[in-house]
LUMSE-989747 format. One record per residue (C-alpha): z, y, x. Coordinates in Angstrom, 2 decimals, m for minus. Layout:
N
+---------+---------+---------+
:      zz :      yy :      xx :
+---------+---------+---------+
:       Z :       Y :       X :
...
+---------+---------+---------+
END
This chain:
330
+---------+---------+---------+
:      zz :      yy :      xx :
+---------+---------+---------+
:   65.78 :   85.85 :   91.38 :
:   62.09 :   86.32 :   90.65 :
:   59.61 :   84.98 :   93.21 :
:   56.00 :   86.18 :   93.23 :
:   52.99 :   84.76 :   95.06 :
:   49.25 :   85.35 :   94.76 :
:   46.34 :   83.28 :   96.07 :
:   42.75 :   84.47 :   96.43 :
:   40.09 :   82.22 :   94.86 :
:   37.46 :   82.44 :   97.59 :
:   36.66 :   78.73 :   97.81 :
:   38.22 :   75.29 :   97.51 :
:   41.67 :   74.91 :   99.05 :
:   41.68 :   73.26 :  102.46 :
:   44.42 :   71.70 :  104.57 :
:   45.08 :   75.03 :  106.26 :
:   45.76 :   76.66 :  102.89 :
:   48.00 :   73.83 :  101.77 :
:   50.12 :   73.17 :  104.86 :
:   50.08 :   76.82 :  105.93 :
:   51.20 :   78.34 :  102.64 :
:   50.67 :   76.61 :   99.29 :
:   53.11 :   73.76 :   99.90 :
:   55.90 :   76.19 :  100.75 :
:   55.07 :   78.52 :   97.85 :
:   55.20 :   75.66 :   95.35 :
:   58.54 :   74.49 :   96.77 :
:   59.95 :   77.94 :   95.94 :
:   59.45 :   77.41 :   92.20 :
:   62.88 :   75.76 :   92.28 :
:   64.47 :   78.78 :   93.99 :
:   64.21 :   81.09 :   90.98 :
:   61.82 :   82.37 :   88.34 :
:   58.36 :   81.85 :   89.81 :
:   55.30 :   83.99 :   89.04 :
:   52.07 :   82.71 :   90.62 :
:   48.74 :   84.42 :   90.13 :
:   45.13 :   83.76 :   91.08 :
:   43.91 :   87.02 :   92.62 :
:   40.38 :   87.29 :   91.25 :
:   40.33 :   91.10 :   91.45 :
:   41.01 :   90.90 :   95.18 :
:   38.31 :   88.25 :   95.52 :
:   35.70 :   90.71 :   94.22 :
:   35.71 :   92.37 :   97.65 :
:   34.06 :   89.26 :   99.12 :
:   32.72 :   87.07 :   96.29 :
:   29.73 :   88.75 :   94.62 :
:   28.45 :   85.79 :   92.57 :
:   30.06 :   85.75 :   89.08 :
:   29.48 :   82.04 :   88.47 :
:   30.98 :   81.10 :   91.82 :
:   33.99 :   83.34 :   91.18 :
:   34.63 :   81.74 :   87.77 :
:   34.40 :   78.33 :   89.38 :
:   36.74 :   79.30 :   92.21 :
:   39.33 :   80.62 :   89.73 :
:   39.27 :   77.42 :   87.70 :
:   39.39 :   75.25 :   90.81 :
:   42.38 :   77.22 :   92.10 :
:   44.26 :   76.68 :   88.83 :
:   43.44 :   72.96 :   88.80 :
:   44.42 :   72.58 :   92.45 :
:   47.74 :   74.40 :   92.10 :
:   48.87 :   72.38 :   89.10 :
:   47.65 :   69.12 :   90.65 :
:   49.54 :   69.91 :   93.87 :
:   52.82 :   70.35 :   92.03 :
:   53.04 :   73.77 :   90.40 :
:   54.82 :   73.09 :   87.11 :
:   53.77 :   75.48 :   84.30 :
:   56.97 :   74.56 :   82.45 :
:   59.07 :   75.95 :   85.31 :
:   56.79 :   78.68 :   86.67 :
:   54.32 :   81.22 :   85.30 :
:   50.71 :   80.68 :   86.41 :
:   48.10 :   83.26 :   85.44 :
:   44.90 :   85.00 :   86.49 :
:   45.28 :   88.50 :   87.93 :
:   42.58 :   90.10 :   85.76 :
:   44.17 :   88.72 :   82.58 :
:   46.92 :   91.34 :   83.02 :
:   45.17 :   94.73 :   82.60 :
:   48.46 :   96.57 :   83.03 :
:   48.14 :   95.96 :   86.78 :
:   44.94 :   98.00 :   87.01 :
:   46.60 :  101.02 :   85.38 :
:   49.66 :  100.62 :   87.55 :
:   47.39 :  100.58 :   90.60 :
:   46.08 :  104.03 :   89.67 :
:   49.58 :  105.43 :   89.23 :
:   50.45 :  104.18 :   92.71 :
:   47.18 :  105.53 :   94.13 :
:   48.29 :  109.03 :   93.25 :
:   51.25 :  108.77 :   95.64 :
:   49.48 :  106.83 :   98.42 :
:   48.79 :  108.71 :  101.69 :
:   45.36 :  108.07 :  103.21 :
:   46.95 :  107.53 :  106.61 :
:   49.00 :  104.63 :  105.28 :
:   45.86 :  102.80 :  104.18 :
:   44.04 :  103.59 :  107.41 :
:   46.79 :  101.79 :  109.33 :
:   46.51 :   98.56 :  107.33 :
:   45.34 :   95.55 :  109.31 :
:   42.37 :   94.40 :  107.23 :
:   40.76 :   97.85 :  107.22 :
:   41.44 :   98.42 :  110.92 :
:   40.03 :   95.01 :  111.86 :
:   36.77 :   95.58 :  110.02 :
:   36.43 :   99.08 :  111.41 :
:   37.02 :   97.78 :  114.95 :
:   34.24 :   95.23 :  114.47 :
:   31.84 :   97.93 :  113.30 :
:   31.78 :   96.64 :  109.71 :
:   31.58 :   99.24 :  106.97 :
:   34.52 :   98.78 :  104.62 :
:   34.09 :   99.61 :  100.94 :
:   36.71 :  101.37 :   98.81 :
:   37.86 :   98.02 :   97.45 :
:   38.91 :   96.81 :  100.89 :
:   40.37 :  100.20 :  101.83 :
:   42.56 :  100.44 :   98.74 :
:   43.39 :   96.78 :   98.16 :
:   46.94 :   97.21 :   99.61 :
:   47.66 :   99.46 :   96.60 :
:   46.42 :   96.80 :   94.19 :
:   48.56 :   94.30 :   96.06 :
:   51.57 :   96.58 :   95.66 :
:   50.88 :   96.84 :   91.93 :
:   50.65 :   93.05 :   91.73 :
:   54.16 :   92.79 :   93.13 :
:   55.82 :   95.74 :   91.40 :
:   54.40 :   94.90 :   87.96 :
:   56.61 :   91.83 :   87.71 :
:   59.88 :   93.21 :   89.09 :
:   59.63 :   90.69 :   91.92 :
:   62.71 :   90.23 :   94.07 :
:   61.12 :   88.05 :   96.75 :
:   57.57 :   87.59 :   98.02 :
:   56.98 :   84.64 :  100.37 :
:   54.60 :   85.62 :  103.17 :
:   53.41 :   84.61 :  106.59 :
:   54.10 :   86.81 :  109.60 :
:   50.65 :   88.43 :  109.31 :
:   51.37 :   89.55 :  105.74 :
:   54.71 :   91.30 :  106.20 :
:   52.90 :   94.65 :  106.46 :
:   51.70 :   94.29 :  102.86 :
:   55.28 :   94.09 :  101.63 :
:   56.24 :   97.07 :  103.77 :
:   53.41 :   99.09 :  102.19 :
:   54.55 :   97.98 :   98.75 :
:   58.12 :   99.07 :   99.44 :
:   56.91 :  102.41 :  100.84 :
:   54.86 :  103.16 :   97.72 :
:   57.62 :  102.06 :   95.36 :
:   60.15 :  104.18 :   97.23 :
:   57.86 :  107.22 :   97.19 :
:   57.24 :  106.87 :   93.45 :
:   60.94 :  106.42 :   92.73 :
:   61.78 :  109.48 :   94.85 :
:   59.13 :  111.70 :   93.24 :
:   59.92 :  110.79 :   89.66 :
:   63.62 :  110.04 :   89.87 :
:   65.56 :  106.95 :   89.05 :
:   64.65 :  103.38 :   89.90 :
:   61.30 :  102.84 :   88.23 :
:   60.31 :  100.05 :   90.60 :
:   62.38 :   97.26 :   92.07 :
:   61.93 :   97.07 :   95.85 :
:   60.90 :   93.52 :   96.78 :
:   61.89 :   91.73 :   99.95 :
:   59.58 :   89.57 :  102.07 :
:   60.58 :   86.02 :  102.79 :
:   58.95 :   84.48 :  105.83 :
:   57.70 :   81.07 :  104.86 :
:   59.70 :   78.35 :  106.62 :
:   57.76 :   75.41 :  107.95 :
:   54.37 :   77.05 :  107.62 :
:   52.01 :   75.08 :  109.82 :
:   49.20 :   76.35 :  112.01 :
:   46.56 :   73.83 :  111.08 :
:   43.70 :   73.09 :  113.49 :
:   40.20 :   72.77 :  112.11 :
:   37.49 :   70.27 :  112.93 :
:   36.59 :   72.23 :  116.08 :
:   40.16 :   72.69 :  117.32 :
:   40.39 :   76.35 :  116.29 :
:   42.63 :   77.52 :  113.46 :
:   41.33 :   76.03 :  110.22 :
:   39.51 :   78.80 :  108.35 :
:   36.52 :   79.20 :  106.05 :
:   35.32 :   81.89 :  108.46 :
:   34.92 :   79.26 :  111.20 :
:   33.36 :   76.68 :  108.86 :
:   35.78 :   74.08 :  110.20 :
:   37.76 :   73.19 :  107.08 :
:   38.73 :   69.91 :  105.46 :
:   39.23 :   70.43 :  101.73 :
:   42.26 :   68.99 :   99.98 :
:   40.26 :   67.48 :   97.12 :
:   37.02 :   66.81 :   98.93 :
:   35.17 :   63.60 :   98.02 :
:   36.71 :   60.89 :  100.17 :
:   33.47 :   59.75 :  101.87 :
:   32.63 :   63.37 :  102.78 :
:   36.19 :   63.96 :  103.97 :
:   36.14 :   60.85 :  106.15 :
:   32.82 :   61.92 :  107.66 :
:   34.29 :   65.32 :  108.59 :
:   37.38 :   63.76 :  110.12 :
:   35.37 :   61.31 :  112.21 :
:   33.35 :   64.24 :  113.58 :
:   36.38 :   66.28 :  114.74 :
:   35.76 :   67.44 :  118.30 :
:   37.82 :   65.90 :  121.10 :
:   38.06 :   66.26 :  124.86 :
:   36.35 :   63.94 :  127.34 :
:   39.42 :   62.20 :  128.77 :
:   39.16 :   58.43 :  129.16 :
:   40.82 :   55.97 :  126.80 :
:   43.18 :   54.74 :  129.51 :
:   44.51 :   58.18 :  130.46 :
:   47.97 :   59.09 :  129.04 :
:   47.88 :   62.30 :  126.98 :
:   50.34 :   64.97 :  125.87 :
:   50.36 :   64.73 :  122.05 :
:   51.65 :   68.28 :  121.63 :
:   48.47 :   69.64 :  123.21 :
:   46.06 :   67.62 :  121.09 :
:   44.74 :   68.90 :  117.75 :
:   44.19 :   65.40 :  116.35 :
:   47.87 :   64.66 :  116.84 :
:   48.76 :   68.00 :  115.24 :
:   46.78 :   67.06 :  112.14 :
:   48.31 :   63.59 :  111.98 :
:   51.82 :   65.04 :  112.30 :
:   51.23 :   66.96 :  109.05 :
:   50.17 :   63.87 :  107.13 :
:   51.99 :   60.85 :  108.54 :
:   55.56 :   59.72 :  107.94 :
:   58.22 :   60.56 :  110.51 :
:   58.04 :   57.03 :  111.91 :
:   54.24 :   57.02 :  112.02 :
:   54.17 :   60.35 :  113.84 :
:   56.71 :   59.09 :  116.39 :
:   54.68 :   55.93 :  117.02 :
:   51.48 :   57.94 :  117.37 :
:   53.18 :   60.15 :  119.96 :
:   54.19 :   57.07 :  121.95 :
:   50.60 :   55.81 :  121.80 :
:   49.38 :   59.10 :  123.27 :
:   51.89 :   58.94 :  126.11 :
:   51.00 :   55.34 :  127.00 :
:   47.24 :   55.83 :  126.86 :
:   44.79 :   53.00 :  126.38 :
:   43.47 :   54.06 :  122.97 :
:   40.43 :   55.84 :  121.59 :
:   40.37 :   59.04 :  119.57 :
:   38.51 :   57.13 :  116.86 :
:   41.74 :   55.26 :  116.11 :
:   43.57 :   58.54 :  115.56 :
:   40.82 :   59.86 :  113.30 :
:   41.00 :   56.73 :  111.13 :
:   44.77 :   57.12 :  110.96 :
:   44.38 :   60.77 :  109.89 :
:   42.03 :   59.82 :  107.07 :
:   44.30 :   57.01 :  105.85 :
:   47.35 :   59.28 :  105.91 :
:   45.50 :   62.06 :  104.08 :
:   44.29 :   59.65 :  101.41 :
:   47.86 :   58.50 :  100.81 :
:   49.40 :   62.00 :  100.97 :
:   47.14 :   63.45 :   98.28 :
:   46.57 :   60.33 :   96.14 :
:   48.94 :   61.40 :   93.35 :
:   47.58 :   64.96 :   93.36 :
:   44.01 :   63.64 :   93.12 :
:   44.99 :   61.59 :   90.09 :
:   46.66 :   64.58 :   88.42 :
:   43.62 :   66.73 :   89.08 :
:   41.32 :   64.12 :   87.58 :
:   43.48 :   64.00 :   84.45 :
:   43.48 :   67.80 :   84.14 :
:   39.70 :   67.97 :   84.54 :
:   39.27 :   65.43 :   81.76 :
:   41.02 :   67.80 :   79.32 :
:   39.52 :   71.28 :   80.04 :
:   41.56 :   72.94 :   77.30 :
:   44.80 :   72.10 :   79.14 :
:   44.16 :   74.50 :   82.03 :
:   42.91 :   77.16 :   79.60 :
:   46.17 :   76.82 :   77.68 :
:   48.30 :   77.01 :   80.83 :
:   46.55 :   80.19 :   82.01 :
:   46.64 :   81.81 :   78.56 :
:   50.37 :   81.16 :   78.16 :
:   50.98 :   82.40 :   81.69 :
:   49.08 :   85.61 :   80.99 :
:   51.17 :   86.26 :   77.87 :
:   54.41 :   85.90 :   79.82 :
:   53.08 :   88.01 :   82.69 :
:   51.87 :   90.78 :   80.36 :
:   55.24 :   90.94 :   78.63 :
:   56.90 :   91.74 :   81.95 :
:   54.12 :   93.98 :   83.31 :
:   53.98 :   95.95 :   80.06 :
:   57.66 :   96.84 :   80.35 :
:   57.28 :   97.94 :   83.97 :
:   54.15 :   99.99 :   83.20 :
:   55.94 :  101.71 :   80.33 :
:   58.74 :  102.74 :   82.70 :
:   56.21 :  104.13 :   85.17 :
:   54.21 :  106.00 :   82.53 :
:   57.31 :  107.59 :   81.07 :
:   58.61 :  108.54 :   84.52 :
:   55.47 :  110.43 :   85.51 :
:   54.91 :  112.10 :   82.13 :
:   52.18 :  110.04 :   80.48 :
:   52.27 :  109.30 :   76.79 :
:   54.07 :  106.17 :   75.63 :
:   52.91 :  102.94 :   74.05 :
:   53.46 :  104.12 :   70.46 :
:   50.78 :  106.79 :   70.94 :
:   48.39 :  104.21 :   72.41 :
:   48.85 :  101.85 :   69.51 :
:   50.92 :   99.25 :   71.36 :
:   54.06 :   97.67 :   70.11 :
:   57.18 :   98.46 :   72.00 :
+---------+---------+---------+
END
């Protein structure tokens, strides 16, 4: 079974990224043959600064490996290092109905807010479909809000297969991510870069502690018992603490007689311990820049080998000339 997952490099990973998706995606590298890519082409719809984009891509690679993605067991690569995907996107564009794209969530949301969407945003579901189909993916782990993307991918693959006969593309299946957490930000809303309420995974510890100590709380007195399930500080701690620590914290909430400052200090201590090993791995990787370059280069070679085979099938099916004419080795 081949598992595929892509992550946009639009900034440093925060706790919402990690507990909401990345942790579960990395766990799936043991479930089959894992292909993980850093979606820099998708990021171009929002990141317009080339230096920032290059930095985001490198940070994403460092973060993923530090957090447990094993390049010996999984394939990690950068989206734009596989040019076959861009050509495959065009082949899929030719069978994509406009109405299908107009119904996609991201485009509809921007249109509803009066924001002018460019062609990149409008057509990005096709690029996403090419990302998946290029690697003969069997399974794509997604959150509930991303299932539509897999449905679009399956629609386009099915249309192409029907028009040109045979089974050019493998139809992938979505897998809803188990245990994905809804992580509250520093203001109690969902943690998101859009809300500027994030706590980064590899943030400098003094800066991270400062953010945590400034997390907003309600005005209830120290003595008043509280329902832990309704408190965003407890929700954060439950992601970081051990099972016993989380239980004891819940009892403390129910008894009352404590200050939120105690919980914030406990959150910081638990976060420091949770990510200590990953911080050390990241530091080691940063000290040898060529190591990440090598990982991404090897990943791109493996990814291109698969994508090239799929593209060749698609070209032949729709009547385009083969690789021998274009000077490629079969």
